[in-house]
C-alpha positions in Angstrom: 121.3 -9.1 -43.1 118.2 -7.8 -40.5 115.1 -5.6 -42.8 114.7 -2.3 -40.9 110.8 -1.9 -41.2 110.1 1.7 -39.7 111.7 3.5 -42.8 109.1 1.6 -44.8 105.9 2.2 -42.7 107.6 6.1 -41.8 106.9 6.3 -46.5 104.2 4.1 -46.2 102.0 6.4 -43.7 103.3 9.7 -44.9 102.4 9.2 -48.7 98.5 7.5 -47.9 98.4 11.0 -45.7 99.6 12.3 -48.9 102.7 14.7 -47.3 105.9 15.1 -48.8 109.4 14.6 -47.1 109.7 18.6 -47.7 106.2 18.9 -45.7 107.2 16.1 -42.6 110.4 18.0 -42.7 108.5 21.2 -42.1 106.3 19.9 -39.2 109.2 18.2 -37.7 111.1 21.2 -37.4 114.1 19.4 -39.8 115.0 19.6 -43.3 113.6 17.4 -46.6 116.9 15.2 -46.6 117.0 14.3 -42.8 112.8 12.9 -43.3 115.0 11.5 -46.7 117.5 9.7 -44.0 114.9 8.4 -41.5 112.9 6.9 -44.5 116.1 5.6 -46.3 115.9 1.3 -46.2 120.1 1.9 -47.2 122.0 1.0 -43.9 124.8 3.3 -44.3 122.4 6.2 -44.7 119.3 5.1 -42.9 119.0 7.6 -39.0 117.4 6.5 -36.6 113.9 8.5 -35.9 113.8 10.3 -32.3 111.2 10.0 -30.0 109.9 13.5 -30.9 109.2 12.8 -34.0 107.5 10.0 -33.5 104.8 11.6 -31.0 104.1 14.1 -34.1 103.8 12.1 -36.4 101.5 9.0 -34.5 99.3 12.3 -33.7 99.4 13.6 -36.9 97.8 10.5 -38.9 96.3 9.7 -36.3 97.9 5.8 -35.2 99.9 4.5 -32.5 103.2 5.1 -32.3 103.7 1.2 -31.7 102.5 1.2 -35.2 105.8 3.9 -36.4 107.4 1.3 -34.9 106.3 -2.0 -36.7 105.1 -3.4 -33.1 101.7 -3.9 -34.3 99.9 -3.9 -37.3 97.3 -2.3 -35.8 97.0 1.2 -36.9 94.1 3.0 -34.8 95.8 4.8 -31.9 95.0 3.7 -27.7 92.6 5.4 -26.1 94.0 8.3 -24.1 93.4 8.8 -20.3 92.0 12.3 -19.6 94.1 13.5 -17.3 96.9 12.9 -20.2 97.9 16.7 -21.5 98.7 17.0 -24.6 
């Protein structure tokens, strides 16, 4: 069985920043139940998180999307180009 680390990272970073699942649901314009599904380690209940939510959370937590996706252990976001709009 493959372990999906994304739910663990999402939950860890949320807790590190002091947010509840309900608060994150409001920020993402979704429900607490949906955030729970993103953070669920159970393959039967886990749902993939949309890219737009990864981007929002990366900005909120000031980490890179790669960090949230488990592609790097370095949480710092990459430097942004001056011509990129938010």
